[in-house]
C-alpha positions as CSV (number, residue, x, y, z in Angstrom):
1,M,27.3,9.1,16.2
2,S,30.9,8.2,15.6
3,E,32.5,8.5,12.1
4,S,33.3,4.8,12.0
5,R,29.7,3.8,12.8
6,A,28.5,6.3,10.2
7,A,30.8,5.0,7.6
8,A,29.8,1.4,8.4
9,L,26.1,2.3,8.1
10,R,26.6,4.1,4.8
11,S,28.3,1.0,3.4
12,L,25.4,-1.1,4.7
13,L,22.9,1.2,3.1
14,F,24.3,0.9,-0.4
15,A,25.2,-2.7,0.1
16,S,21.5,-3.4,0.8
17,S,20.5,-1.7,-2.3
18,A,23.0,-3.5,-4.4
19,A,21.9,-6.8,-2.8
20,G,18.3,-6.0,-3.9
21,M,19.5,-5.5,-7.5
22,L,21.6,-8.8,-7.5
23,V,18.9,-11.0,-6.0
24,A,16.4,-9.5,-8.5
25,A,18.1,-10.9,-11.6
26,P,17.0,-14.5,-11.3
27,A,13.6,-13.5,-10.0
28,I,12.3,-11.6,-13.0
29,A,9.5,-13.6,-14.4
30,A,7.9,-10.9,-16.6
31,D,9.1,-7.8,-18.4
32,V,7.0,-5.1,-16.8
33,T,7.8,-1.8,-18.6
34,A,6.6,1.7,-17.8
35,E,4.0,3.1,-20.2
36,D,3.1,6.7,-20.8
37,G,1.3,8.1,-17.8
38,V,3.3,6.2,-15.1
39,V,4.2,8.3,-12.1
40,V,7.3,6.4,-11.0
41,T,8.4,6.7,-7.4
42,A,10.2,4.3,-5.0
43,D,8.1,1.2,-4.4
44,Q,5.0,2.3,-6.2
45,S,6.3,1.2,-9.6
46,Q,6.1,-2.5,-8.8
47,P,3.7,-4.8,-10.8
48,A,0.1,-4.0,-10.3
49,N,-0.6,-6.6,-7.7
50,L,2.3,-5.5,-5.6
51,G,2.1,-1.7,-5.7
52,T,-0.5,0.9,-5.1
53,I,-1.1,2.1,-8.6
54,D,-1.9,0.3,-11.8
55,V,0.3,0.3,-15.0
56,N,-1.3,3.5,-16.1
57,G,0.1,5.4,-13.1
58,Q,-3.3,6.0,-11.4
59,F,-4.4,5.4,-7.9
60,K,-5.9,2.0,-7.2
61,K,-9.3,2.1,-5.4
62,R,-8.4,1.2,-1.8
63,E,-10.7,-0.4,0.7
64,P,-10.1,-1.2,4.4
65,Q,-8.5,-4.6,5.1
66,S,-10.8,-5.7,8.0
67,P,-13.9,-7.8,7.3
68,E,-15.5,-5.6,10.1
69,F,-16.1,-3.1,7.2
70,V,-19.2,-4.9,5.8
71,A,-19.7,-2.4,3.0
72,P,-17.4,-0.6,0.6
73,L,-16.2,2.8,1.7
74,V,-18.7,4.7,-0.4
75,N,-21.5,2.8,1.5
76,T,-19.9,3.1,4.9
77,P,-21.7,5.8,6.9
78,R,-18.8,7.5,8.6
79,A,-15.5,9.3,7.9
80,V,-12.7,7.0,6.9
81,T,-9.4,8.0,5.3
82,I,-7.1,5.6,3.5
83,I,-3.6,6.8,2.8
84,P,-2.1,4.6,0.0
85,E,1.5,3.5,-0.5
86,Q,1.8,5.9,-3.3
87,V,1.5,8.8,-0.9
88,I,3.9,7.2,1.5
89,T,6.6,6.9,-1.2
90,Q,6.0,10.2,-3.0
91,T,6.1,12.3,0.2
92,A,9.3,10.4,1.4
93,A,7.6,9.8,4.7
94,T,9.6,7.8,7.2
95,S,7.4,7.8,10.3
96,L,3.8,7.6,11.3
97,E,3.8,11.3,12.3
98,D,5.3,12.2,9.0
99,L,2.7,10.3,7.1
100,L,-0.4,11.4,9.0
101,R,0.4,15.0,8.2
102,N,-1.5,14.2,5.0
103,S,-4.7,13.6,6.9
104,P,-6.0,17.0,8.2
105,G,-7.4,17.0,11.7
106,I,-4.9,14.6,13.1
107,T,-2.2,16.2,15.3
108,F,0.4,14.7,17.7
109,G,0.8,15.3,21.4
110,A,4.1,15.4,23.2
111,G,5.3,12.9,25.7
112,E,5.9,14.0,29.3
113,G,5.6,12.3,32.6
114,G,2.6,9.9,32.4
115,Q,2.7,9.8,28.6
116,P,5.6,8.0,27.0
117,L,7.9,9.6,24.5
118,A,6.1,7.8,21.6
119,D,3.4,8.2,18.9
120,R,0.5,10.1,20.4
121,P,-1.9,11.0,17.6
122,F,-4.9,13.1,18.5
123,I,-8.1,12.6,16.5
124,R,-11.1,14.9,17.0
125,G,-9.6,16.2,20.3
126,Q,-8.8,12.8,21.8
127,S,-5.5,11.1,22.2
128,S,-5.6,7.8,20.2
129,A,-2.2,6.4,21.2
130,N,-3.9,3.3,22.4
131,N,-6.0,3.0,19.3
132,I,-3.2,2.1,16.8
133,F,-3.6,-1.3,15.0
134,V,-1.5,-3.4,12.7
135,D,-3.5,-5.5,10.3
136,G,-6.5,-5.2,12.5
137,V,-4.8,-6.2,15.8
138,R,-4.1,-3.6,18.5
139,D,-0.4,-2.5,18.5
140,A,0.3,-2.0,22.2
141,G,3.4,-0.6,23.7
142,G,4.9,2.9,23.4
143,Q,6.9,3.2,20.2
144,Q,7.8,5.5,17.3
145,R,6.6,3.6,14.2
146,E,8.2,3.2,10.8
147,V,6.5,3.0,7.4
148,F,8.9,0.9,5.3
149,D,6.6,-2.2,5.6
150,L,3.2,-0.5,5.0
151,E,0.9,-0.8,2.0
152,Q,-1.7,1.6,3.4
153,V,-2.9,3.4,6.5
154,E,-6.6,3.5,7.4
155,V,-7.9,6.2,9.7
156,I,-11.4,5.9,11.3
157,K,-12.7,9.1,12.8
158,G,-15.2,9.5,15.6
159,A,-16.3,7.0,18.3
160,D,-15.5,3.6,16.9
161,S,-15.6,0.9,19.6
162,V,-17.8,-1.3,17.3
163,Y,-14.6,-1.7,15.3
164,S,-11.8,-1.4,17.8
165,G,-13.3,-2.2,21.3
166,R,-12.2,0.0,24.1
167,G,-10.7,3.2,22.9
168,S,-10.3,6.9,23.2
169,G,-13.4,7.9,21.4
170,G,-11.7,10.1,18.8
171,G,-11.0,7.3,16.3
172,S,-8.4,4.7,15.4
173,I,-5.6,4.0,13.0
174,N,-4.9,0.7,11.3
175,L,-1.5,0.1,9.6
176,G,-1.7,-2.4,6.7
177,S,1.5,-4.3,6.3
178,K,2.9,-5.6,3.0
179,Q,1.8,-9.1,2.2
180,P,3.2,-11.8,-0.2
181,R,1.7,-12.1,-3.7
182,L,2.0,-14.7,-6.4
183,T,4.4,-12.7,-8.6
184,D,8.2,-12.1,-8.8
185,S,9.3,-8.6,-8.1
186,V,12.1,-6.7,-6.4
187,S,12.4,-3.0,-5.9
188,A,15.2,-1.1,-4.1
189,S,15.7,2.5,-3.1
190,A,18.8,4.3,-1.9
191,G,18.5,7.9,-0.8
192,V,20.9,10.6,0.4
193,G,20.1,14.0,1.7
194,T,21.1,17.1,3.6
195,D,21.7,16.8,7.4
196,S,23.7,13.5,6.9
197,Y,20.5,11.6,5.7
198,Y,20.9,8.1,4.3
199,R,18.1,5.6,3.7
200,A,18.0,2.3,1.9
201,T,15.1,-0.1,1.5
202,V,14.6,-3.4,-0.4
203,D,11.2,-4.8,-1.1
204,G,11.3,-8.3,-2.7
205,N,8.6,-10.8,-3.5
206,W,9.3,-14.3,-4.8
207,R,6.8,-16.8,-6.0
208,L,7.8,-20.2,-4.6
209,N,5.3,-22.3,-6.4
210,E,1.7,-21.9,-7.8
211,T,0.3,-21.2,-4.3
212,S,3.2,-20.0,-2.2
213,A,5.2,-16.8,-2.0
214,F,7.7,-15.1,0.2
215,R,8.1,-11.3,0.7
216,L,11.1,-9.5,2.3
217,N,11.4,-5.9,3.3
218,L,14.7,-4.4,4.6
219,L,15.4,-0.9,6.0
220,A,18.6,0.8,7.1
221,T,18.6,4.6,7.7
222,E,20.4,7.3,9.7
223,G,20.4,11.0,9.8
224,D,20.3,14.3,11.7
225,V,17.0,16.2,12.3
226,P,17.2,19.4,10.3
227,G,17.3,22.5,12.5
228,R,17.8,20.6,15.7
229,R,21.4,20.6,16.9
230,E,22.7,17.2,17.9
231,V,19.4,15.4,17.4
232,D,20.0,12.3,15.2
233,F,18.7,8.8,14.6
234,E,19.6,5.3,13.4
235,K,17.0,2.7,12.4
236,Y,17.2,-0.9,11.1
237,G,14.1,-2.9,10.0
238,L,13.3,-6.4,8.8
239,A,9.9,-7.7,7.7
240,M,9.4,-11.2,6.4
241,A,6.1,-12.8,5.2
242,L,5.5,-16.3,4.0
243,G,2.2,-17.1,2.2
244,L,1.0,-20.6,1.8
245,G,-2.1,-21.8,-0.2
246,L,-2.5,-18.3,-1.8
247,G,-5.3,-18.3,-4.3
248,T,-6.9,-21.5,-2.8
249,D,-9.8,-22.0,-0.4
250,T,-7.4,-22.3,2.6
251,S,-4.4,-20.1,3.0
252,A,-1.9,-19.2,5.8
253,T,0.4,-16.2,6.0
254,I,3.2,-15.9,8.6
255,N,4.7,-12.4,9.2
256,Y,7.7,-11.5,11.3
257,Y,8.5,-7.8,11.9
258,R,11.6,-6.4,13.6
259,L,12.7,-2.8,14.2
260,R,15.6,-1.4,16.1
261,A,15.9,2.4,16.6
262,D,18.4,4.5,18.4
263,S,18.0,8.3,18.6
264,M,18.7,11.4,20.5
265,P,15.4,12.3,22.2
266,D,14.2,15.9,21.9
267,Y,11.9,17.7,24.3
268,G,12.2,21.0,22.3
269,I,12.3,24.3,24.1
270,P,10.9,25.7,27.4
271,L,8.0,28.0,28.0
272,D,8.6,31.4,29.5
273,R,7.5,30.1,32.9
274,K,11.1,28.9,33.0
275,L,12.1,32.5,33.9
276,D,9.3,32.9,36.5
277,N,6.9,30.3,37.8
278,N,4.4,33.0,38.5
279,W,4.1,33.7,34.7
280,A,4.9,37.4,35.4
281,I,7.5,37.5,32.6
282,Q,5.9,37.1,29.2
283,T,8.3,36.7,26.2
284,T,5.8,35.8,23.5
285,D,2.0,35.8,23.1
286,S,2.1,31.9,22.9
287,R,4.1,31.8,26.1
288,I,6.8,29.7,24.3
289,L,10.2,31.1,25.3
290,N,11.7,33.3,22.6
291,V,15.0,31.3,22.3
292,P,16.4,30.3,18.9
293,Y,14.5,27.4,17.5
294,D,17.7,25.3,17.0
295,S,18.4,25.5,20.8
296,F,18.8,22.0,22.2
297,Y,18.9,21.4,25.9
298,G,19.8,17.7,26.0
299,L,23.2,16.2,26.8
300,K,25.0,14.0,24.2
301,A,26.9,12.3,26.9
302,R,23.8,11.1,28.8
303,D,20.5,11.3,26.9
304,Y,19.4,8.4,24.7
305,M,16.3,6.6,23.3
306,R,15.9,3.0,22.2
307,N,12.9,1.5,20.6
308,E,12.7,-2.3,19.9
309,V,9.8,-4.2,18.2
310,D,9.5,-7.9,17.5
311,S,6.2,-9.2,16.3
312,V,5.0,-12.5,14.8
313,T,1.6,-12.7,13.2
314,V,-0.2,-15.8,11.8
315,K,-3.2,-15.3,9.5
316,L,-5.4,-18.2,8.5
317,E,-8.2,-17.8,6.0
318,H,-10.7,-20.3,4.6
319,R,-13.4,-19.9,2.0
320,F,-16.4,-22.1,2.6
321,S,-18.2,-20.8,-0.5
322,D,-18.3,-17.7,-2.6
323,S,-20.4,-16.1,0.1
324,L,-19.0,-17.4,3.4
325,F,-15.4,-16.9,4.7
326,L,-13.4,-17.4,7.9
327,R,-10.3,-15.4,9.0
328,N,-8.2,-15.9,12.1
329,L,-5.3,-13.6,13.2
330,T,-2.9,-14.5,16.0
331,R,-0.1,-12.2,17.1
332,Y,2.6,-12.2,19.7
333,S,4.7,-9.0,20.1
334,E,7.3,-7.5,22.3
335,T,8.2,-3.9,22.4
336,L,10.6,-1.8,24.4
337,N,10.6,2.0,24.9
338,D,13.7,3.0,26.9
339,Y,14.9,6.6,27.3
340,V,16.5,9.3,29.3
341,V,15.6,12.8,28.0
342,T,16.2,16.3,29.1
343,N,13.1,18.2,29.8
344,P,13.9,22.0,29.6
345,G,10.6,22.9,31.2
346,D,11.4,21.1,34.5
347,G,14.4,21.4,36.7
348,G,13.2,24.4,38.6
349,V,13.1,28.1,37.7
350,A,16.0,29.8,36.0
351,V,18.1,32.4,37.8
352,L,19.5,35.6,36.5
353,V,23.2,35.9,37.2
354,G,24.6,39.2,35.9
355,D,23.1,39.4,32.4
356,T,22.8,35.6,31.9
357,W,19.8,33.4,32.7
358,W,20.9,30.0,34.1
359,M,18.8,26.8,34.3
360,R,19.2,23.3,35.6
361,R,18.3,20.6,33.2
362,G,15.2,18.7,34.1
363,L,15.0,14.9,33.4
364,K,12.4,12.4,32.3
365,S,13.0,8.7,31.8
366,R,11.2,5.5,31.1
367,W,11.8,1.8,30.8
368,N,8.7,0.2,29.3
369,P,8.7,-3.3,27.9
370,A,5.3,-4.6,26.8
371,E,4.1,-8.0,25.6
372,T,0.9,-8.6,23.7
373,F,-0.9,-11.8,22.7
374,A,-4.0,-11.4,20.6
375,N,-6.3,-13.6,18.7
376,V,-9.1,-12.3,16.4
377,T,-11.6,-14.5,14.5
378,D,-14.1,-13.3,12.0
379,V,-16.8,-15.2,10.1
380,Y,-18.1,-13.0,7.3
381,G,-19.9,-13.1,4.0
382,D,-23.3,-12.2,2.4
383,F,-26.7,-13.6,2.0
384,T,-30.2,-12.6,0.9
385,T,-33.5,-12.7,2.9
386,G,-36.4,-11.8,0.6
387,A,-35.8,-8.3,-0.7
388,L,-32.9,-7.7,1.8
389,K,-29.3,-8.2,0.8
390,H,-27.0,-8.7,3.8
391,S,-23.3,-8.3,4.1
392,F,-22.2,-9.4,7.6
393,D,-19.4,-10.0,9.9
394,L,-19.4,-11.9,13.3
395,G,-16.3,-11.9,15.4
396,V,-14.6,-12.6,18.7
397,E,-11.4,-11.1,20.0
398,Y,-9.1,-11.9,22.9
399,T,-6.1,-9.9,23.9
400,R,-3.6,-10.0,26.8
401,E,-1.2,-7.2,27.4
402,I,1.6,-7.0,30.0
403,N,3.0,-3.6,30.5
404,R,6.0,-3.0,32.8
405,N,7.1,0.4,33.7
406,A,10.0,2.0,35.6
407,S,11.8,5.3,35.7
408,H,15.6,5.6,35.8
409,T,17.5,7.1,38.7
410,I,20.1,9.4,37.2
411,T,23.0,10.3,39.5
412,T,25.4,13.0,38.3
413,T,28.9,12.8,39.7
414,S,30.5,15.5,37.5
415,G,29.4,17.7,34.7
416,S,28.7,21.3,33.8
417,T,28.8,23.4,36.9
418,C,26.1,25.7,38.1
419,P,26.3,29.2,39.4
420,A,26.2,29.5,43.2
421,E,22.6,30.6,43.1
422,L,21.7,27.1,41.8
423,G,24.6,25.0,43.1
424,G,25.6,21.5,42.0
425,F,26.0,20.2,38.4
426,D,24.1,20.0,35.1
427,C,23.3,23.6,34.4
428,T,23.4,25.6,31.1
429,P,22.5,29.1,30.0
430,V,18.9,29.3,29.0
431,Y,19.6,31.3,25.8
432,D,22.7,29.4,24.7
433,P,22.5,25.7,25.9
434,N,25.5,23.5,25.1
435,P,24.6,19.8,24.2
436,S,28.3,18.9,24.4
437,D,28.6,19.8,28.1
438,P,30.5,17.1,30.0
439,W,28.6,14.6,32.1
440,S,29.5,11.5,34.1
441,G,27.4,9.5,36.5
442,S,25.1,6.5,36.7
443,I,21.8,5.5,35.2
444,T,19.9,2.9,37.3
445,R,16.5,1.5,36.7
446,G,14.1,2.2,39.6
447,A,11.2,0.4,41.1
448,E,9.0,-1.4,38.6
449,T,5.2,-1.2,38.3
450,H,3.2,-3.5,36.1
451,S,-0.3,-4.1,34.7
452,N,-1.7,-7.2,33.2
453,T,-4.7,-6.5,31.0
454,T,-7.1,-9.0,29.5
455,S,-10.0,-8.2,27.3
456,W,-12.7,-10.2,25.5
457,G,-14.8,-8.8,22.7
458,V,-17.7,-10.2,20.8
459,Y,-19.1,-8.2,17.9
460,G,-21.3,-8.2,14.9
461,A,-22.0,-6.0,11.9
462,D,-24.5,-6.1,9.1
463,S,-24.9,-3.9,6.0
464,I,-28.5,-4.3,4.7
465,A,-29.4,-3.2,1.2
466,F,-33.1,-2.7,0.6
467,G,-35.1,-1.0,-2.1
468,A,-33.2,0.4,-5.1
469,N,-31.2,3.1,-3.2
470,W,-31.0,2.4,0.5
471,V,-28.4,0.7,2.8
472,L,-28.8,0.3,6.6
473,N,-25.5,-0.2,8.5
474,L,-25.8,-1.8,12.0
475,G,-23.1,-2.8,14.5
476,V,-22.9,-3.9,18.1
477,R,-20.0,-5.0,20.3
478,Y,-19.7,-6.3,23.9
479,D,-16.4,-6.0,25.7
480,R,-15.1,-7.3,29.0
481,Y,-12.0,-5.5,30.2
482,E,-10.0,-6.7,33.2
483,T,-6.7,-5.3,34.6
484,E,-4.6,-6.1,37.6
485,G,-1.2,-4.9,38.8
486,S,0.7,-2.5,40.9
487,A,1.5,1.2,40.7
488,I,3.6,3.7,42.7
489,A,1.9,7.0,43.2
490,R,3.9,10.1,42.6
491,G,6.0,10.9,45.6
492,Q,5.5,7.5,47.2
493,T,7.8,4.5,47.5
494,T,5.2,1.8,48.4
495,P,3.2,0.3,45.5
496,T,-0.5,-0.1,45.7
497,F,-2.2,-3.2,44.2
498,G,-5.5,-3.6,42.6
499,E,-7.7,-5.6,40.3
500,F,-10.6,-4.1,38.3
501,E,-13.0,-5.1,35.6
502,W,-15.5,-3.4,33.4
503,D,-18.2,-4.5,30.9
504,F,-19.5,-2.3,28.2
505,V,-21.6,-2.4,25.0
506,N,-21.3,-0.1,22.0
507,Y,-23.3,0.5,18.9
508,Q,-23.3,1.9,15.5
509,V,-26.2,2.6,13.3
510,G,-26.1,4.4,9.9
511,L,-28.6,5.0,7.1
512,V,-27.3,5.5,3.6
513,Y,-29.2,6.8,0.6
514,K,-27.6,6.2,-2.8
515,P,-28.5,8.6,-5.6
516,S,-26.4,6.5,-7.9
517,E,-24.1,3.5,-7.7
518,N,-21.0,5.6,-6.9
519,T,-22.5,8.3,-4.7
520,S,-24.1,8.2,-1.2
521,L,-25.6,10.4,1.5
522,Y,-25.6,9.2,5.0
523,A,-26.4,9.8,8.7
524,S,-24.9,7.8,11.5
525,Y,-24.6,7.5,15.3
526,S,-21.8,5.6,17.1
527,T,-20.4,5.2,20.6
528,S,-17.2,4.3,22.3
529,S,-16.1,3.4,25.8
530,T,-12.8,4.4,27.5
531,P,-11.8,2.5,30.7
532,P,-10.2,4.6,33.4
533,T,-6.8,2.8,32.8
534,V,-6.6,4.4,29.4
535,S,-8.6,7.6,30.1
536,G,-5.8,9.7,28.7
537,G,-5.9,7.7,25.4
538,D,-2.5,6.3,26.0
539,Q,-1.3,2.8,26.9
540,N,-2.8,0.8,29.7
541,G,-1.8,2.1,33.1
542,A,-1.1,0.1,36.2
543,T,-3.9,-0.1,38.7
544,G,-3.8,2.0,41.8
545,G,-3.8,5.8,42.1
546,Q,-4.9,7.6,38.9
547,G,-4.5,4.5,36.8
548,S,-7.1,2.5,38.9
549,G,-9.7,5.1,38.5
550,N,-10.1,5.5,42.3
551,L,-12.6,8.2,43.2
552,S,-12.8,8.5,46.9
553,G,-12.5,4.7,47.1
554,Q,-14.9,4.2,44.2
555,V,-13.9,2.6,41.0
556,L,-14.7,4.9,38.0
557,D,-16.9,3.9,35.2
558,P,-15.6,4.0,31.6
559,E,-16.0,7.3,29.9
560,D,-18.6,7.4,27.2
561,T,-18.2,9.0,23.8
562,E,-20.9,9.4,21.2
563,N,-20.6,10.6,17.6
564,Y,-23.3,12.1,15.4
565,E,-22.4,12.4,11.7
566,I,-24.0,13.3,8.4
567,G,-22.1,13.2,5.2
568,A,-21.7,12.5,1.5
569,K,-19.3,10.5,-0.6
570,A,-18.7,10.2,-4.4
571,E,-16.5,8.2,-6.6
572,L,-15.9,9.9,-9.9
573,F,-14.1,9.3,-13.2
574,G,-14.6,5.6,-13.2
575,Q,-13.9,5.4,-9.5
576,K,-10.5,6.9,-9.9
577,L,-11.3,10.0,-7.7
578,S,-12.9,9.8,-4.3
579,L,-14.6,12.8,-2.6
580,S,-16.1,12.9,0.9
581,G,-17.6,15.4,3.2
582,A,-19.0,15.1,6.8
583,L,-20.5,17.2,9.6
584,F,-19.9,15.7,13.0
585,R,-20.4,16.2,16.7
586,T,-18.3,14.1,19.1
587,T,-19.1,14.3,22.8
588,R,-17.1,12.7,25.6
589,K,-18.8,12.3,29.0
590,N,-18.2,10.9,32.4
591,A,-14.8,12.5,33.0
592,Q,-13.6,12.9,36.6
593,I,-14.0,16.5,37.8
594,L,-14.2,18.4,41.1
595,I,-17.9,19.3,41.8
596,S,-17.1,21.0,45.1
597,D,-14.0,21.5,47.3
598,G,-12.5,18.1,47.8
599,V,-15.5,16.3,46.2
600,Y,-15.2,14.5,42.9
601,A,-17.7,13.0,40.5
602,Q,-17.9,11.7,36.9
603,A,-19.6,14.8,35.5
604,G,-17.0,16.3,33.1
605,E,-17.8,16.7,29.4
606,V,-16.0,17.8,26.3
607,E,-17.3,18.3,22.8
608,V,-15.9,18.7,19.3
609,K,-18.1,19.9,16.4
610,G,-16.9,20.2,12.9
611,L,-16.6,19.7,9.2
612,E,-14.4,17.4,7.3
613,L,-13.7,17.3,3.5
614,G,-11.5,14.8,1.7
615,V,-10.1,14.1,-1.8
616,S,-8.1,11.2,-3.1
617,G,-7.2,9.8,-6.5
618,N,-6.7,11.0,-10.1
619,I,-8.4,14.1,-11.6
620,T,-6.9,13.1,-14.9
621,P,-4.5,10.2,-15.8
622,S,-1.6,12.6,-15.3
623,W,-2.9,14.6,-12.2
624,S,-3.2,12.9,-8.8
625,V,-4.4,14.6,-5.5
626,F,-4.6,13.6,-1.9
627,G,-5.7,15.7,1.1
628,G,-8.6,17.6,2.7
629,Y,-9.7,20.2,5.1
630,T,-11.0,19.9,8.7
631,Y,-12.7,22.4,10.9
632,M,-13.0,21.6,14.6
633,D,-14.8,23.7,17.2
634,S,-13.7,22.1,20.5
635,E,-14.7,23.0,24.1
636,L,-14.5,21.8,27.7
637,V,-18.2,22.0,28.4
638,R,-18.3,20.9,32.0
639,G,-15.2,21.0,34.2
640,A,-14.3,21.8,37.8
641,Y,-16.8,23.6,40.1
642,N,-14.7,26.7,40.1
643,N,-15.0,26.9,36.3
644,A,-11.3,26.6,35.8
645,N,-10.7,26.0,32.0
646,V,-14.4,25.7,31.2
647,G,-14.9,27.0,27.7
648,D,-11.3,26.4,26.7
649,P,-10.6,24.5,23.5
650,L,-9.1,21.0,23.8
651,A,-5.4,20.6,23.6
652,N,-3.9,19.6,20.3
653,T,-7.1,20.4,18.5
654,P,-6.7,23.1,15.8
655,K,-9.8,24.9,14.6
656,N,-8.6,24.8,11.0
657,S,-6.3,22.4,9.2
658,F,-5.7,21.7,5.6
659,S,-3.4,19.5,3.6
660,L,-3.0,18.8,-0.1
661,F,-0.3,16.7,-1.8
662,T,-0.5,16.6,-5.6
663,T,1.6,15.4,-8.5
664,Y,1.4,16.1,-12.2
665,Q,3.1,14.2,-15.1
666,L,4.6,17.2,-16.9
667,L,6.5,15.1,-19.5
668,S,6.5,11.5,-20.4
669,K,9.4,10.9,-18.0
670,L,9.0,13.8,-15.6
671,S,6.5,14.2,-12.8
672,V,6.4,17.2,-10.5
673,G,4.3,18.2,-7.5
674,G,4.4,18.9,-3.8
675,G,2.4,19.5,-0.7
676,V,0.9,22.4,1.3
677,Y,0.0,21.9,4.9
678,Y,-1.7,24.5,7.2
679,V,-2.5,23.9,10.9
680,D,-4.2,26.5,13.0
681,D,-3.2,27.5,16.6
682,R,-3.3,24.5,19.0
683,F,-4.2,25.2,22.6
684,G,-1.8,23.8,25.2
685,G,-3.3,24.8,28.5
686,N,-4.1,27.6,31.0
687,Q,-1.9,27.9,34.1
688,G,-2.0,30.2,37.1
689,G,1.0,31.2,39.1
690,A,1.4,31.5,42.8
691,G,1.7,35.2,42.4
692,G,-1.5,35.6,40.5
693,G,-0.1,35.6,37.0
694,T,-1.9,33.5,34.3
695,A,-0.8,32.0,31.0
696,R,-2.6,30.7,28.0
697,V,-0.1,28.4,26.2
698,Y,-0.6,27.5,22.6
699,A,1.4,26.4,19.5
700,P,1.0,29.1,16.8
701,S,-0.4,28.3,13.4
702,Y,1.9,27.5,10.5
703,T,2.0,26.8,6.8
704,R,4.5,24.3,5.4
705,L,5.4,23.6,1.8
706,D,7.0,20.5,0.3
707,L,8.3,19.8,-3.2
708,F,8.5,16.6,-5.2
709,A,9.9,15.6,-8.6
710,A,10.6,12.2,-10.2
711,Y,12.4,11.5,-13.5
712,D,12.6,8.1,-15.3
713,L,16.2,7.4,-16.2
714,T,15.1,4.1,-17.8
715,D,12.1,1.8,-17.6
716,R,13.6,0.4,-14.4
717,A,15.3,3.4,-12.7
718,T,13.9,6.6,-11.4
719,L,15.4,9.6,-9.6
720,Q,13.2,11.1,-7.0
721,L,13.8,14.5,-5.3
722,N,11.9,15.7,-2.2
723,V,12.5,19.0,-0.6
724,K,10.7,19.1,2.8
725,N,9.7,22.4,4.4
726,V,11.0,24.3,1.4
727,T,10.7,27.7,3.1
728,D,12.5,26.5,6.2
729,E,9.5,27.5,8.3
730,E,10.2,27.6,12.0
731,Y,7.1,26.3,13.8
732,I,6.1,24.3,16.9
733,M,4.7,20.8,16.2
734,R,3.0,20.5,19.7
735,T,3.2,21.7,23.3
736,N,3.0,19.5,26.4
737,G,0.5,21.5,28.5
738,V,2.6,24.1,30.3
739,H,5.9,22.2,30.3
740,H,7.7,22.4,26.9
741,A,7.2,22.9,23.2
742,D,8.5,20.6,20.5
743,V,10.1,22.3,17.5
744,A,9.5,20.9,13.9
745,A,12.3,19.9,11.6
746,G,13.7,22.5,9.2
747,R,14.3,22.3,5.5
748,Q,15.7,19.1,4.1
749,A,16.5,17.9,0.5
750,I,16.5,14.1,-0.3
751,L,17.6,12.5,-3.6
752,A,16.7,8.8,-4.1
753,L,17.5,6.3,-6.8
754,N,14.6,3.9,-7.1
755,L,15.1,0.6,-9.0
756,R,12.6,-2.0,-9.9
757,F,12.8,-5.5,-11.4
């Protein structure tokens, strides 16, 4: 990033914060002062109906936004985690990956080849990249998401097609965006940090009249990634929401969201197969090459990544009575994921020249615009039939997604020279790569493939309370999923065309016993269906080849996932502290495997069994906690006929993971705290070499520590300090099979001034 651009951005950052302060002055309608017990951080210190804590500084009780949840969480018979805005601001999270670190059992996969360089969360062993929602509507298109416009994040774990329709089977994530409220409030935050970090946000809400309000959120940020040479980013965001008829029987809310992000993409470091494709050379037990963790193999002169998001959402709500409601959501969105990235794992095997290993840089690229139109309508409420009390939801969903994909053709005309053993351009020493190597050439978009996907869903759910202590939770959903388009198989130039459709029905049944009003014991069963076009859990693929699900000329059936779960929940201390625990078994079936030489069938199966514990809220008015522990025993139960990989754990599925973020109000104006995060070894894959060598690739376990402190300068100004990865732990976030390993960010300190009006 040039100095002039950086200076301009810094000016914009502080100008945006100053603008927030100036526009706040005429908007102050009530003098909201901090009382003893307030934990003041960033946006959380807004008035009670804007923020995530009340005026006593404690967690608000949070519930899912969707009417599909027909019972409060304590009576919902499955594992659901809600991450509130308080955790977003106190942890200084800036991305979805950053934030979901606080929900143990969720890991992220790396992009490579068929998977885009974008958010790829794994839940219970399954990629859930295609199961991310915003305000209850599927958020299609590859992207790396921001958190500046979020009020809460909801994570459903286990097979959940009753809620989400077609999906990966591991679970889904819903991002709840900030909505207008009938109050006047403005907050602003300006932060600076090590590694050239700058971030400014403004969150303003203005009451226009007795039933209308307008909310505006702004973001500007830039920085370098700690510990990763030459990896940087710039992001600008805008979110506007206009609410009409708020507090009346009929209301409408119109949201517009815009994000622009430019960054240097990073595919981390290679595996030791880079030195020998036969895996004969082993440099580490994990098979990740023992190069310095700050080694960066990309080219500043060539590599880039652009993310663009534009989205408009219209929400209409009507109250027929105190027990019958209607909600309709309509969204149109456009996203773009466009990048050229160096893949250090590709580009051929390195050669030893003298005492120096030389490698050619491998390349991956993608141009992927996506358009989505969605409409979701729910009728929900409650009624009584005899001794049975019903809380119900009936809904219908329509979505149409258009995905276009192409790779770039990169032609190098000059650049870093290669030794004679490799020839040509674009080489670098394996153990001392130079991101500033010269490069010139052309980047041309190649042949385009596309897929048009249409889906219809009809669903219903009912929570039936009977007797003094029992609740029966029922759900059913029917989906019709159609896709058509073209695809170019690897190594081919002629596209294939196809049109396919599937119908599937999914269920959920759960029985809840309530020893008391605020506690529950439950057992549940749920299912999920995954069409072949999203069998990897990622975005819809074009038809043809792997994407079509062709199996010797036969169209594959959706993969089926079922989830058995027993658990307990409790809300303590006046519902200020939530505890949860669950034992689960998630099984995914019908995967395509080789059953004999050259013969395929849908007979594969994977299984994840485990335990999940969660805690959220306030132990005392001064002490808040959020986190949990997850144990997952994953296994490929049935695979290829030659037993290759059978018995292996699933990729990106650690056996043990733990997270706990906690804060304590030490003095009337000072709060301190921090987070501890442990993640076990994560399997990458087994690979055999032509010479008979084998490799078991994994990302080693790690423990990360973060620190937090906040000090109230005045009733309206707070300094917040975050130190991320305090010990500067060097660890691998994820591996991409047997290709490359992504290195985590190093230590970073951030100081923010948070203002509220």
